[in-house]
N, C-alpha and C positions, 0 to 999 in steps of 0.2 A: 225365531232365533232368540237365544237366551241371553246374549251379551252384545254390547256395542262391537261394531266392526270398524277397526281402526287401522293406522299405518302398519303395524306389525303384521296384521292379517294380509294386507296388500303385498308386502314384501314376501311373505310366505307363499302366497298364490302365485306371484310371478316367478319365484325361484331363480333359475338361471336362464329363463326363457330370453332370447333376443327378439326384437321385433320381426325380423325376417322368418323366425320359426313358427309365428302364429298361423293358423290353419286357414282362416277365412279369406286372406287376401284384402287388398284395399277396396274401399267402397267405390263404386262406380257413380259417376255423375250423370250417366245416361238414364233417363227415366223409362223404366219398363213397365208395361200395363199389364194388368191381370186379364186372364181369361174368364170372362162372366158369361160366356155364351151358353154354358151347359146349365146354368141355373135357370129353371124354368118359371119359378114364381118370384118376381122381383119388381120392385118399383123404383124407377130411376129419376134422378133430378127432382125430388120433392121440394118445393120452396119451403123454407121455414121461417124466412123473413123477407122484407121488400127492399132493403137498402142497396142491395148488390146482387148481381146475377151470380155471384159465387156462394150465396147464402143457400145452398141446396144440399140434400143428402140422399143417399141410395139406401134401400133396404131389400135384404135377400132372405127368403124364407126356405125352411126345410121342404123336401118333396113329400114328406109324409107327416100327417098329423093336422089337425084342424085348428090349433092354437086356442087361446092367445099364447104367444111365445115369449119367453124372456129374449133380451136382445143385447148383444155386444156391439158397441159402436166404435169403429176405428177412426182415429184422428191422425191424418198422415203427417209425416215429417217434410223436410225440405228447407230447414233453416228459417222458417217463418216466411220465406219469400218466394218459394217455388214448391212443387209437388202437386199431386192430384189425388182425389178420393178413390180412384180406380187403379192406382199403382199397384205393382205386383205384390205388395204385402197382403193384398187381399186374397191372393192364391192361397196363402197360409190360412187365413181367417175363415175363408168360405169353407175349409175342411170341417169347421165346426158345426156347419149345417147338419151333418150327419149325426151329430149329437143331440139333435132336436131343438136347438136354439136358432133364433134368427140372427142375422149378422148385418150391420150397417156401416156407412162411412160418411163422414161429414166433410163437405167442403166449406172453407172459410175465407174471409178476406186475407190476402197475403200482405206483406209489409210494403210492397210497392204500390199497393192500393190504400192501405191504411195501416198506421203504426199501432203498437200496443196501446190501449187494451183491446182492440178490435177483435183479434182472433179469439181471445178468451170470451168475450161478450157474445160472439157468434156461436161458439160451442155450448155456452150456457143456454143460448136461446133456442139452439137445435134441440137440446134435452127437454126444455120446457114445451117446445112444440110437440114432440113426440109423446110427452106425458099427457098433454092436453087432448091430443088426437089418437090416444092409444087404442080405443075401440075401433076407430076407422082403419088403423093400420095393423090391427090384430096382434098387438103386444101387451103385455103386462106393465102398467105404468110405474109399478114399484120395482120392476125387475129390469132396469136400463143400467148399463154399465159401459165403461169407456176403457180403450186400450190404445196406446200411441208409442211410437218410437221416435227419438231425437226431438225435434221441436213438438212432435205429437206427443212425446213423452212429458214434456213440460206442461202442455195443455191438459193432458190426461190427469196428470198430478194435481193441477190446479182445479179441475172439476171434482177430483177426489176429496178436496178439502171441504166440499159441501158449504161453501160460503153462502149465507143466506141472501135472498133477493135484496136488492138495493145496497148491499154492503161491499160490492166490488167497485173499483174505479170505473166511471162511466155509467154507473146505474144510479148515481145520486139523485134523489128526488123523484125517481120513477116508481110507478107501482106495476106490479105483476099479478096476474091471476093464477099462476101455476109455479109450482116449486120446480127448481133446477138441480135438485139433489140427485146423485147416482148411487147405485147399490154398492159398487166397488169400482176401482180404477187400477189399471196396469201401466206402469211407467217403465219403458225400456230405453236406457241410456239417454235420458232426457237432460238438457242442460238446466240447471236449477238456480244456481247462484252466479250470475253474470259477472258480477264484480271480481270474483276470485278465480275465474276460469284460467287465465294466463298464468298466474302465480302457480296453480296446480299443475299446469302443463309444464311449466319449467322445472317444478320439483320432480315430476315422474319421469322425465327424460323420454317420454313416449309420445305424448300428445303435442300438437302444433299449438304454439303460443301466439296465436294471431287474432284473438277475439276482441282485443282492444283497438284494433284498427277500424277506422272510420267506415270501411266498406264491408266489415265482417257482417255475418248473419244476425248477430245479436245487436250490433250497433244499428244496423238498418232497422230492425224490429222495434228498437227503443227510441229511434228518432235522433240519434247523434252518436258519436264516438264514446265509448263507455267511459273512458277516463274524465270526459267532460261532463258527464251526467251525474246527478246527485245520488247520494246513497238512498234517499228516500224514494225517489223515482225507480231506481233499480229494484228496491225491495218490493214494490208493488207487483213486479213481474216474477217474484220468487215465491214459489209454493211454501217454502219454509215459513214465510211471514204469516201464513194463515192457518197453521197447524192448530187444531181445536178438537174439543170433545165430539163434536158431530162429524168429523171426518170419516169418510168410508173406509173399509178395509182396503189396503194398499199392498200391491205386488211390485217390487222393484227389481229390474234386471239391468245389469251392467257388465261390459267387458273390460277386464283389467288392462288389455293392450289397446284400448280405444284411443285413437289418434285425433279424433275431432272433439269429443266431450270427455274431459278428465274423469277417470274412474272415481275419484274422490268427491266428484259432485253428488254422486249417489251415496257414498259413504257418509258424508256429512249430513245429507238429507235424512237418511234413515236414522242415524244417531240423533238428530234433532227431535224426531219423533219418539224415540225412545225416551229422551230425556224429559219431554213435555207430557207424554201420555203412557209411558211405561211400555212393558211388553205386550204382544198380541195384536197390535194395531197395523204392523207392518211386517211383511216377509221379504227378505233380501235374497236374491239368487245371484252371486257373482259368477261370471263365466271366465275362468282364468286365462283362456287363450284367445278371446274374442276381440276383434276390432270393431269400430263403428259399423252398423249395418252388417254385421258379420252373418254369413250363412247359417251359423250355428243357432241363430234365433228362429229360423224357419225350419230346422230340421226336425226329425221325428222326436228325438229326445226331448227338445225344448216344447214341442208341441204337447207332449205328454205331461211335462211340468205345468204348462199353462192350463191344460184342460183339467188336470186333477184340482188345481186351485179354483179355476172358474166354476167347476161343478159344485165344489164345496159351497161357494158363495151363493149360488143360485138355488141350492137345495133349500 
């Protein structure tokens, strides 16, 4: 994109759409699982750390080719407090196996088990593990990328910042023998700036303004009601805090009619990258009619958008 994406663009995209006119329907709270039975070559529940039974990952391989393979790792959503690495998002990403890449999915500690920064630390450790054991798992250590939606979008964006070992909260004083950088990252409708989510929701008239409540997903993740937490603490969970020259190429997708995560979360994130690093470091794909977890994201049109961008990064 050649210019910043601001409020005027948001208004133009929404036009006269009412919330009831959106195509995707409201998100379902029922967790649906992917069909992985058809994938013949897979390795499931690989432990990448030893602190929790949830520190495991799955890997799926193309039916053809000997490898090593580039690998796209899915980080599931669920408000940092629920979800599963084998949820039905994997039905979409497993279609990329026919393109000749491997696909994986990371499980991580949820907020009921451990609050921030545990989820980020787990995802970083999963990447380190796979890079270190790349030969054993038949992948290229320098062709590991991440994709996630909602909470997984935040985590994917965080990994995409390529924050050096020891420079992330919870890693102070520790030493690591393997890098945790990724080749690229895809953030789909991730919450980015927790402090301002409710203000943005009230301004857009579409999203629910309930993130500041003590029982919200973000409050549970951060360890207290957001209004009672310091700006410094919330900033540590905000990928914008870590924008730097070493960040990976980033693709951001967000629906303008998102009722759970305000569209301006991604607008401001993308604009912050433009302001700090200039053009060419991030690509933004707004979906004018899409709600949170909208079926547009898994549709053929968007799969083609994703693959075109992914193929360019892996080449």
